[in-house]
N, C-alpha and C positions, 0 to 999 in steps of 0.2 A: 250805856250800851256802845258797842263798837260797831264799825261799818257793816261787818258780816251779819251780825244779829239784826240790825235794822233792815238789811236787804232781805234776809230770810223771813222777817215779819211781813214785809210787803208781799213776798212770794206766797206765804201761807194764805193770805186772803184771796189772792187770785186763784190759787189751786183749789181752795174750799169751793169756790163759785163754779169752776169748771168741773169739779167732781160732781156737784150737784146737777149740772146740766148733762153729764155723761158725754162730753164733747171730745172729739178727736183734737189733740193739741199739738201745736208746734212749740217745743221747748228749746230755749236758747241758754247756753251757759258760756260765759266768757272768762278766760283767765288773762293774764298779761301777755302771754305769748301765743294763745290759740283761742279758737272759737269753735263751739259744737253746736249742732242742731239735731233734734230727734223729733219724729212724728210718732206720738204715743196714742194707742187706742182709747176709746171712751171708757173701757172697763179698767183702765190703768195698769194692765198687766202684760201689754205686748208692745214692743217697739216695731213699728211698721216700716220706718225708714230712718237712716242716719247719715250724717255727712259731718266732716270736721276738717280742720286744716292740718290734722296729723296725718291724714292719708296721703299716700305717695304721690297719686296723680294731682292732688291739690298743691302739694308742696312744690311740684315741678312747675306749676303755673305762677306761683306767687313767691316773692322773695322773702316776705316776713308774715308769719301766721297771725300776728297781732295787729293787722292793719285793716282799713276799710275796704281795700281791694280784695283782701282775703276773705272778708265777711261777705262781700258781693258774690264771690265764686262759690262759697258755701251755700248761700241763699239759692242760687240758680241750681246747684247740684241737688239740694234737698227738694226743691219744687219738682225737678225731673224724676227723682226717686220716689216721691209721693204719688205722682201721676202713675208711674209704673205699678205701684202698689194699689192703685185704684182710689186713691184719696185726692179730692180737689178742694174740699172746704175744711178748714181747720180754725181752731181758736189759738191766739197768739199767747203763749206763756213766756214772759220775758224774764222769769225767775227773779223778780224783784229788781233787776237792772233798769236804770232809766232808759226810756225810749229816745236815745241819742247815740250819735257816733256809729260804732260797729254794729250794735243791736238794730239801729234803724236801718243801716245799709243792708243788713241781712234780710230784714223784713221787706223792704222795698224790692230787693232782688227776687225774693220768693214770690212776691206778687207779680213782678214782671214775667216770671217763670210759669205763671198760671194758677198759683194758689190763691184761693179767696179766703180772706179773714178780716 
């Protein structure tokens, strides 16, 4: 197995449990140069809020989209947009990525922004 298959295997376990609970989830995806976050409804069919380093206003705040500082900005932004959509409690879906570095920075910034998970 390669790294991607192992990550997707880890992600599948988490997503199966979250689907069972029908929980609103905060999903994170990271590439080498960007990080993305989405709030997905419990029925898994609707994106309630989204934020990423690809957006123009985020790009103006950070020098590099693949840094911890960029992840913190996206975390605060997704928390703000989730509050505007009426969501304050989510389940964290890290998509099989390890809870370390940029993923951890995004999660902690979202918690500081008011999301509970």
